[in-house]
C-alpha positions as CSV (number, residue, x, y, z in Angstrom):
1,M,131.5,153.5,125.6
2,F,134.1,156.2,125.4
3,D,137.1,153.8,125.6
4,R,139.7,155.0,123.1
5,D,140.9,151.5,122.3
6,I,137.5,150.2,121.5
7,W,136.8,153.1,119.1
8,Q,140.2,152.6,117.4
9,E,139.4,149.0,116.9
10,I,136.0,149.9,115.5
11,F,137.6,152.3,113.0
12,N,140.2,149.7,112.0
13,T,137.5,147.1,111.4
14,I,135.6,149.5,109.2
15,K,138.8,150.3,107.3
16,K,139.5,146.6,106.7
17,N,135.9,146.0,105.5
18,K,135.0,149.0,103.4
19,L,132.6,147.3,101.0
20,R,130.8,145.6,103.9
21,T,130.6,148.8,105.8
22,F,129.3,150.7,102.7
23,L,126.6,148.1,102.0
24,T,125.5,148.0,105.6
25,G,125.3,151.8,105.8
26,F,123.6,152.2,102.5
27,S,120.7,149.9,103.5
28,V,120.0,152.0,106.6
29,G,120.7,155.4,104.9
30,W,118.4,154.5,102.0
31,A,115.6,153.4,104.4
32,I,115.7,156.7,106.3
33,F,115.9,158.6,103.0
34,I,112.8,156.9,101.7
35,L,111.0,157.3,105.1
36,V,111.6,161.1,105.2
37,M,110.7,161.5,101.5
38,L,107.4,159.6,102.0
39,L,106.4,161.7,104.9
40,A,107.3,164.9,103.1
41,S,105.3,163.7,100.1
42,V,102.3,163.2,102.3
43,N,102.7,166.6,103.8
44,G,103.0,168.0,100.3
45,M,99.7,166.5,99.2
46,Q,98.0,167.8,102.4
47,N,99.4,171.3,101.7
48,G,98.1,171.0,98.1
49,F,94.7,170.1,99.2
50,V,94.5,172.8,101.8
51,S,95.9,175.5,99.5
52,Q,92.9,174.9,97.1
53,F,90.7,176.3,99.9
54,N,92.9,179.2,100.9
55,D,90.9,181.7,98.8
56,D,87.7,181.2,100.8
57,A,86.8,181.4,104.5
58,T,87.1,178.0,106.2
59,N,83.6,178.3,107.6
60,S,82.0,178.8,104.2
61,I,78.9,177.2,102.8
62,F,77.8,177.5,99.1
63,I,74.3,176.8,98.0
64,R,73.8,176.1,94.3
65,P,70.5,175.5,92.5
66,G,70.1,172.4,90.4
67,T,67.4,170.5,88.4
68,T,65.0,168.3,90.3
69,A,65.2,164.5,89.7
70,K,61.9,163.7,91.4
71,A,58.3,164.9,91.2
72,Y,57.2,166.6,94.4
73,A,54.4,168.8,95.7
74,G,52.6,168.8,92.4
75,F,55.7,169.7,90.4
76,E,57.2,167.4,87.8
77,A,60.8,166.1,87.7
78,G,63.3,168.1,85.6
79,R,62.3,171.5,87.1
80,R,65.1,174.0,87.2
81,I,65.5,175.7,90.6
82,Q,66.1,179.5,90.5
83,F,67.3,181.5,93.5
84,K,66.0,185.0,94.1
85,N,67.2,188.0,96.2
86,E,64.4,187.1,98.7
87,D,66.2,183.8,99.5
88,L,69.1,185.6,101.1
89,E,66.8,187.6,103.5
90,Y,64.8,184.4,104.2
91,I,68.0,182.5,105.2
92,R,69.2,185.5,107.3
93,K,66.0,185.7,109.2
94,S,65.7,181.9,109.6
95,F,69.1,181.6,111.2
96,P,69.9,184.8,113.0
97,E,72.3,183.0,115.4
98,D,74.1,180.9,112.8
99,I,74.8,183.3,109.9
100,E,78.0,185.4,110.1
101,Y,78.2,186.8,106.5
102,I,76.0,186.2,103.4
103,S,76.1,187.2,99.8
104,A,74.6,186.4,96.4
105,R,76.7,185.7,93.3
106,Y,75.4,186.7,89.9
107,Y,77.6,185.6,87.0
108,A,78.2,187.4,83.8
109,N,81.0,187.8,81.2
110,V,82.1,191.1,79.7
111,S,84.2,192.5,77.0
112,A,86.3,195.2,78.7
113,R,87.9,198.1,77.0
114,Y,90.2,200.9,78.3
115,K,91.6,203.1,75.6
116,S,93.1,200.7,73.0
117,E,93.4,197.7,75.4
118,T,90.6,195.1,75.4
119,G,89.9,191.8,77.1
120,S,87.2,189.3,78.0
121,Y,86.7,188.7,81.7
122,P,84.2,187.0,84.1
123,V,82.2,189.3,86.4
124,Q,80.6,188.4,89.7
125,G,77.8,190.5,91.0
126,V,78.1,190.3,94.8
127,H,77.2,191.9,98.1
128,P,79.7,193.7,100.3
129,D,79.9,190.6,102.7
130,H,81.4,188.7,99.8
131,Q,84.9,190.2,100.5
132,I,85.1,188.3,103.8
133,I,83.6,185.1,102.4
134,E,86.0,185.0,99.5
135,K,88.9,186.4,101.6
136,T,89.5,189.0,98.9
137,I,92.6,191.1,99.6
138,V,92.2,194.7,98.2
139,T,95.6,196.2,97.6
140,K,94.4,199.5,96.1
141,G,91.3,201.5,96.7
142,R,88.3,199.7,98.3
143,Y,85.8,197.0,98.0
144,I,82.1,197.3,97.1
145,N,80.2,198.9,100.0
146,E,76.5,199.0,101.1
147,A,76.0,202.4,99.3
148,D,77.1,200.9,96.0
149,Y,74.7,198.0,96.4
150,I,71.7,200.2,97.4
151,N,72.3,202.8,94.7
152,K,73.1,200.2,92.0
153,T,76.2,202.2,91.1
154,K,78.4,201.2,88.1
155,V,81.6,200.5,90.0
156,A,84.0,197.6,89.8
157,V,86.8,196.0,91.8
158,I,89.2,194.4,89.3
159,G,91.8,191.6,89.8
160,R,95.5,192.3,89.6
161,K,95.8,190.6,86.2
162,V,92.9,192.5,84.8
163,A,94.7,195.7,85.9
164,E,97.9,194.6,84.2
165,D,96.1,193.7,81.0
166,L,94.1,196.9,80.6
167,F,96.2,199.5,82.4
168,D,99.8,198.2,82.3
169,T,101.7,200.5,84.6
170,E,98.9,203.2,84.8
171,D,97.0,203.5,88.1
172,P,93.5,202.2,87.4
173,L,91.8,203.8,90.4
174,G,89.2,206.3,89.4
175,K,89.4,205.4,85.8
176,F,86.4,204.4,83.7
177,V,86.4,201.1,81.9
178,E,83.8,200.0,79.4
179,F,82.1,196.6,80.1
180,N,80.0,195.7,77.1
181,N,80.0,199.4,76.2
182,L,78.8,200.5,79.6
183,P,81.2,202.7,81.7
184,F,82.2,201.4,85.1
185,K,84.4,203.2,87.5
186,V,87.3,201.2,89.0
187,I,87.3,201.6,92.8
188,G,89.7,198.9,93.8
189,V,92.3,196.3,92.8
190,F,92.5,192.9,94.5
191,I,94.7,189.9,94.7
192,D,93.8,186.3,95.6
193,E,96.5,184.3,97.4
194,G,94.8,180.9,96.8
195,D,94.0,181.2,93.0
196,D,95.8,183.2,90.4
197,N,93.0,182.7,87.9
198,A,90.7,184.6,90.3
199,E,92.8,187.7,89.6
200,R,91.3,187.7,86.1
201,R,87.9,188.3,87.7
202,I,85.9,191.5,88.2
203,Y,83.5,192.2,91.2
204,A,80.6,194.6,90.9
205,P,77.4,195.2,93.0
206,V,74.9,192.4,92.4
207,S,72.1,195.0,92.2
208,T,73.8,196.8,89.3
209,Y,74.2,193.7,87.2
210,Q,70.6,192.5,88.0
211,R,69.4,195.9,86.7
212,I,71.6,195.7,83.6
213,Y,70.4,192.2,82.7
214,G,66.6,192.7,82.4
215,N,66.0,194.3,85.8
216,T,65.9,190.8,87.3
217,N,66.2,189.6,90.9
218,D,67.7,186.2,89.9
219,I,70.9,185.0,91.6
220,N,73.1,182.1,90.7
221,I,74.7,181.1,94.0
222,I,74.3,181.9,97.7
223,A,77.5,182.1,99.7
224,L,77.7,182.4,103.4
225,T,79.8,181.9,106.5
226,Y,78.4,180.4,109.7
227,N,79.3,181.0,113.3
228,P,83.1,180.5,113.5
229,T,82.8,178.9,117.0
230,Y,81.1,175.9,115.5
231,D,82.9,172.6,115.6
232,L,82.6,170.0,112.8
233,T,79.5,168.4,114.3
234,K,77.7,171.8,114.7
235,A,78.8,172.9,111.2
236,L,77.4,169.8,109.6
237,E,74.2,169.9,111.6
238,F,73.7,173.6,110.5
239,S,74.3,172.8,106.8
240,G,71.7,170.0,107.1
241,R,69.1,172.4,108.6
242,L,70.0,174.9,105.8
243,E,69.5,172.3,103.1
244,D,66.1,171.2,104.6
245,L,64.9,174.8,104.7
246,M,65.9,175.6,101.1
247,K,64.3,172.3,99.9
248,R,61.0,173.2,101.6
249,R,61.1,176.7,100.3
250,H,61.6,175.6,96.7
251,K,59.4,172.5,96.8
252,V,62.2,170.0,96.4
253,S,61.8,166.5,97.7
254,P,63.9,165.8,100.8
255,E,65.3,162.7,99.0
256,D,66.2,164.6,95.9
257,Q,69.9,165.1,95.7
258,S,69.8,167.0,92.4
259,G,67.4,169.8,93.2
260,L,70.0,171.9,95.0
261,F,73.4,171.5,96.5
262,V,74.8,172.6,99.8
263,W,78.5,172.4,100.0
264,N,80.2,172.9,103.4
265,Y,83.9,173.5,103.7
266,A,83.9,171.8,107.1
267,E,83.1,168.5,105.5
268,A,85.7,169.0,102.9
269,F,88.4,169.7,105.5
270,D,87.3,166.7,107.5
271,D,87.6,164.5,104.4
272,I,91.1,166.0,103.7
273,S,92.2,165.4,107.3
274,S,91.0,161.7,107.2
275,F,92.6,161.1,103.8
276,S,95.9,162.7,104.9
277,A,95.9,160.6,108.1
278,V,95.6,157.5,106.0
279,L,98.3,158.6,103.6
280,K,100.6,159.4,106.5
281,A,100.0,156.0,108.2
282,I,100.7,154.3,104.9
283,G,103.9,156.4,104.4
284,I,105.1,155.6,107.9
285,G,104.3,151.9,107.5
286,V,106.1,151.6,104.2
287,G,109.1,153.5,105.6
288,F,109.4,151.3,108.6
289,L,109.1,148.2,106.5
290,I,112.1,149.4,104.5
291,L,113.9,150.3,107.7
292,I,113.2,146.9,109.1
293,A,114.7,145.4,105.9
294,G,117.8,147.5,106.5
295,I,118.0,146.3,110.1
296,V,117.7,142.7,109.0
297,G,120.5,143.3,106.5
298,I,122.7,144.9,109.2
299,G,122.0,142.0,111.5
300,N,123.0,139.4,108.8
301,I,126.2,141.3,108.0
302,M,127.0,141.6,111.7
303,V,126.5,137.8,112.1
304,F,128.9,137.2,109.2
305,T,131.4,139.6,110.8
306,I,131.2,137.8,114.1
307,K,131.9,134.5,112.3
308,E,135.0,136.1,110.7
309,R,136.3,137.4,114.0
310,T,135.5,134.2,116.0
311,K,139.2,133.4,116.7
312,E,139.9,137.1,117.7
313,I,137.0,137.0,120.1
314,G,138.3,133.7,121.5
315,V,141.7,135.3,122.1
316,R,140.0,138.2,123.9
317,K,138.0,135.9,126.2
318,A,141.1,133.8,126.9
319,L,142.9,137.0,128.0
320,G,140.1,137.8,130.4
321,A,137.6,139.9,128.3
322,R,134.2,139.8,129.9
323,P,131.0,139.1,127.9
324,R,129.8,142.6,128.6
325,Q,133.0,144.0,126.9
326,I,132.4,141.8,123.8
327,I,128.7,142.9,123.6
328,N,129.7,146.5,123.9
329,L,132.2,146.2,121.1
330,V,129.8,144.7,118.7
331,L,126.9,146.9,119.7
332,L,128.9,150.1,119.4
333,E,130.1,149.2,115.9
334,S,126.5,148.4,114.9
335,I,125.1,151.6,116.4
336,F,127.9,153.8,114.9
337,I,127.4,152.5,111.4
338,T,123.6,152.7,111.7
339,A,123.5,156.2,113.2
340,L,126.1,157.7,110.8
341,S,124.6,156.2,107.6
342,G,121.1,157.0,108.7
343,F,122.1,160.6,109.5
344,I,123.6,160.9,106.1
345,G,120.4,159.7,104.5
346,L,118.4,162.1,106.7
347,V,120.5,165.1,105.7
348,F,120.5,164.1,102.0
349,A,116.7,164.0,102.1
350,W,116.5,167.3,103.9
351,I,118.8,169.0,101.4
352,I,116.7,167.8,98.5
353,L,113.5,169.0,100.1
354,A,115.0,172.3,101.0
355,L,116.2,172.8,97.4
356,I,113.1,171.7,95.4
357,G,110.3,171.8,98.0
358,P,109.5,175.5,97.9
359,N,109.5,175.4,94.1
360,I,106.8,172.8,93.8
361,E,103.3,174.4,93.7
362,T,100.5,172.5,92.0
363,P,96.8,172.2,92.9
364,A,97.4,168.7,94.4
365,F,100.9,169.0,95.7
366,S,102.6,171.9,97.4
367,N,105.9,172.5,99.4
368,P,106.7,169.0,100.6
369,S,108.5,169.2,104.0
370,V,109.2,167.4,107.2
371,S,108.9,168.8,110.7
372,A,111.5,168.9,113.5
373,S,109.5,166.2,115.4
374,T,109.9,163.9,112.4
375,V,113.7,164.4,112.4
376,I,113.9,163.7,116.2
377,T,111.7,160.6,115.8
378,A,113.9,159.4,112.9
379,T,117.0,159.9,115.1
380,I,115.5,157.8,117.9
381,V,114.6,155.1,115.4
382,L,118.1,155.1,114.2
383,I,119.5,154.5,117.6
384,I,117.0,151.7,118.3
385,A,117.7,150.2,114.9
386,G,121.4,150.1,115.7
387,V,120.8,148.3,119.0
388,M,118.4,145.8,117.5
389,A,120.6,145.1,114.5
390,G,123.7,144.4,116.7
391,L,122.0,142.8,119.8
392,I,121.7,139.2,118.6
393,P,125.1,139.0,117.0
394,A,126.6,140.6,120.1
395,I,125.0,138.1,122.4
396,K,126.1,135.3,120.2
397,A,129.7,136.6,120.2
398,A,129.7,136.9,124.0
399,S,128.6,133.3,124.4
400,V,131.4,131.8,122.3
401,K,133.7,129.6,124.5
402,P,137.4,130.5,124.2
403,I,138.5,126.9,123.4
404,V,135.9,126.6,120.6
405,A,136.8,130.0,119.2
406,L,140.6,129.3,119.2
407,S,140.0,126.0,117.4
408,D,137.9,127.7,114.7
409,K,139.4,127.7,111.2
């Protein structure tokens, strides 16, 4: 394999047939390039899907009220379900071993004003547990605590973009902002790594906003996290029990899919994993089909090369060259061209991904990349491809009889 004469001959052959060598190498290099880009695209889509859920705990469940589609328990269809504060305590007591954190959400919109700056922002009235459920990162001050909730204090935790709009470079902590002409004290500023739009949101104690809007105990959504040790089966089983409980409590038919909605992140992640696995399999399949086409092209070119060098091979055999030496010569040339061109395609794809990958951030596509294992696998495939492409032509060359080869025109 490391015979100097053999490698000199290989390089001389490549020099004499530059166009053939280029076309041979291009077919393999392009195949590897497409394979890597396909796998990186699949990873990018998977990253995009996962990033959409980064702003919430992965063991979250959200319960939303709806409108019944079926008559049940003496109630007509078309009844709007309304959650109350009591629903939270009922869920907590019904599942003491399953619930980790739980919070209500009460939605409102406000016109905010600080000095001469104004803006319109959505407000969520929440419980203190909501910080963990939503994975809210407080960068200044603090989040809502139990005392704020019990005392129904007018305090607010504002998003980074709200702070920039209203306060510019001024420190917002401790300042009073008017929300619909009511003064609220800013106790914290938060960021949201999964959703920039969430940073235009304001959090306040749910009890405070319920008092402001008619002294009600209505809530819009129930958010909770379940026991983090649960696997997918247990998580889905728990959300099923939770749905059954809430339907019984609010007199919704078990078959009614519109009365209320229980959305479990575990199911969403399972769907994403399954979809990503299918995409990856398709990407690998298409890439290997392209690679096989490249291997076939190399094989055909090598067959043509052997035919061109039939007389030369006959002279070698007449001078005592053994079949193994002929096979080594053809195989080494095939492996060298395949490995070199494939490596160039691999590096080219890697450079493109390194340059543009980190700059791609969309809800459905984020940071396409390939792992080290993919590169190692691609390298192994290259070596195997080179052997496969040159094996049949090499065997054919070794079987040529010297008298036939020397008489070839």
